[in-house]
C-alpha positions, 0 to 999 in steps of 0.5 A: 276325734279330729286330729288337727284340733286335738294336736293344735299345741303339739310341741316337739320338746315335751316335759319328761314323763315319769314311770307309773307308781305301780306295776299294774295300776295307774294313779289318777291325781285326786284319787286314792283308788288305783285303776287297773290298766288293761294288760295289752295296753300295759304290755305295749306302753310305759311311763304313763303320766296323767295330763288332763280330762277330756269329757269322760276320758282321762288322758295320759302321756306315755312311751311305746315299748317298741320304738320309744314313740310318744303316745297318749292313753285314753282311759275310761272308768266304767265303774264310775263314769258309765251311763246307761239309758233308763229302763223306760226306753224299752229295747234300749235298756242295755244301751250305755255310754260304754257301747258308744265308746266301743263303736266310736273307737272301733271307727277311729281305729279303721281310719288313717288320715293326716287330719284324723287322730291316729290310733296306735292301739285299739280299744282294750277292756278290763273289768272296770277300765276301757283304754286305747292309745293314740298319737301324742295329744297335749291338750283338749280343744276346750283347754286350748281355746281357754288357756293356751290360745290358737294362732288365727291361721291355725283356727282357719285351718282347723275350721276348714277340715271339721264336720261333725255327724248329728243325731236327734236329741231327746229328753228321754236320754241323759245328756251324756248319751247325746250330742251337745244340744248347743250345737244342734240345728233347729230342724232336729227339734221340729215335731215329727222330724225324721231326717235332716239334710247336710244343712244341719251339719253346716249349722253345727259347724257355724256354731262351732266356728263361733265358739272357737273364734270367741275363745270358748264362749257358747253362742247357744248356751241352753244348759240342756233346756229345749225351751231355752234353746228355742229362745236363743235360736230366735235371737242368733243375729243379735248373738253374732253381733256380740262377737262380731269383733272376734269374727271379723266382717267377712266371716260374720256376714257369712255366718249370718247365712250359715246360722239361718233358720231357713235351710235353703239360705245355708251355704254348703261347706264347700262354698264356705271354704271359698269365702274371702276369710279363708282366701289365704295363701298361708292357709292353703299351703298348710292344708296342702302340707296336711294332705301331702301323703296323698300326693303320689307325683314326686314332682308335685311334692317337690314343687310344693315344698320348694316353691309354694310352702317356701313362699308361704313361710313368712306369713305363717307364725313361727310357732306353727313351723315347729308344731305343725310343719316340722312334725309333718316333715318328720311323719311324712318325708324323713325317708323321702331322700329324693325330696331333700333338695326341695325340703332344704329350702323351707328348712334353711329358711326356718333355720335362718329366721327362727328364734334362737331357742328353736334352732335345736329343733332343726338340728336332726334335719340338718344332719340328715341333709348333710348325710345325703349330700351326694345329690348334686342339686342338694350339694349345690344348694347347701354350698351356697347357703353354708353361712346359715349353718355356720351362723345359726347352728352350733353343732360340731358334727355339722360344722365338720361335715360342712368343712369336709364338703367344702374341700371335697367340692373344691377338689371335685371334677365337676366344675359347677360343684367347684363354683358353688364351693368357691362362691360360698367361701366369702360368706363363711370365712369368718367361721372357719378355723385357721387350722382348717384354712392352712392345712386343708383349704389352701392345699385344695385351692392350689389344685384349681389351675385346670378349673381357673385356666383362661376363665375370668369369672372363676378367677374373680370368684376365687379372688373374692374368696381369698380376699375374705380369707385374708382377714383370718390369716396370720403372717405364715398363712398369709404367704400361702394365700398369696400363692393362691392369688397368683393362680388367677393369672388373667390380665383382664382389668377386673382381675387386676383391680381385684388383686389391687383390692386384696392388697389394700384389704391386707394392709388396712387389716394389718400390714405387718403380716407382709414379712417376705418381700420376695413373695410380695413382689412376685405375687402382688407387686409384679402383676399390678405393675404389669396391669398398669400397662393395660389400656382397658383399665378405667381411669378410676381403676388405674388410680386404685392400682397405682395406689396399691403399687405405691403401698407395696413399694413402701412395704418392700422398702420397709422390709429392706430397711428392717433387713439392713438394720438386722444385718448392722445389728448382727455385725455390731454384735459380732464385733462386740463378741470379738472385743470381749474375747480379746479383752478376756485374752489380755486379762488372762495373760496379765495374770 
């Protein structure tokens, strides 16, 4: 049982399963007879639900009692489906399909490889039933080829890791006890043939490739007839021409040699993997990911995840991100905290570019990353890519941790961490709640003087952040922001011009928010007027600063007029009250 083909359509979001109708039985659709589950299977798995038939197996989905993991239960009905060899075979008269199943499942249980179906519980047997449990399997390969369809990249990936053993075919045994005749190499059927070479496996692989790429059409359809088989094998070139469009020119030309009756013409499987059809960086990345558990050097893993896989993601269909890549991350890397920095690059790429209905599938990983943000390189990466989290992921826990991270990083003693946090602010300003900005962010920014001292690039980064935050400010919080602007005290021309741009941005957005003429003069007007004397200021920037100064003068003048008007109104109201009191006094005296 080859894992990658059986799990081609595995998806994290499966339909819910319901418990079996009886305590000790399993009801098969279309059958009124209950199947008694072997006790040890029933003990370890629950909520069985029938999904599909795969050859002589009935396949059910289930949940493991320990760990609540998804699983598949393969059930074989010995009473109905077991096939025995005819008595004329002699010493093989006890040979039956059940014996093959025992052998195959025992072999499967002894193997542990990412490309082979993982056995969660070995074969158990009762009077009429044989069953074993594996990792979740959603489709059989025929179902997938016929009904679901497979991404071209995944077809290539599957083909490169599948080779099947072959056994002689004879009319003396029922077809169910033998390999499929349609996939056997012709040398198996030659008279007095005792042994075959690996070239026979190459032929079988070629027929399998044709079947997969053609959507389940058999290149050889002998219907268990040796005579029909011989006729079709003699016309394989014509058969290949009928599916040449599905194969493509490179693969079709290679298969002509693979399916040659001349054994010496057939290439090895290793050479097949080198043909142009399989020369695909995305395919290579997917294969390396499948084998990542076999890589023991952490630096190799880190380079693969952050560079090779990340670069290949745009060429990999999105559905494979969530049916193959993310499951590999979950299986092999969830506990590898030291690799989280490297994992973050492909994960953030997937989050930024995936369809909206897939976003929730990345939620657990984003929480996991933020829970391990103590790593310096990981913290820097997240800080510089916070906008992806805020824009795409609707998760209050993640947002709270992100805001906590921002404040903690700004207050950090590490200047590189502070820089990462400040450079990320312009990209997330629109997503930050005003309450967070005024109560936590601005107080944190006011602790930055040592970080900003005589450092023009850092002051410029802060002014860019404050410019973006100014759009979110109401009149009261804008006064806090102006205090932050004054922290950038350099007289460098770029700082002067950056302050000028902040003025114009505030006024363009809503000039009414500037309510305090003293703060306007101290934090904005004064540094700009002083900056006009800077001879290093270019002509264009000089004109821009002059324009901002004029705007601020108009603002201050308007605020002064408003203040004077209020004083006059207050005086008039005061005289009015005096007159009313005097009038009331006269009236009272008159009476």
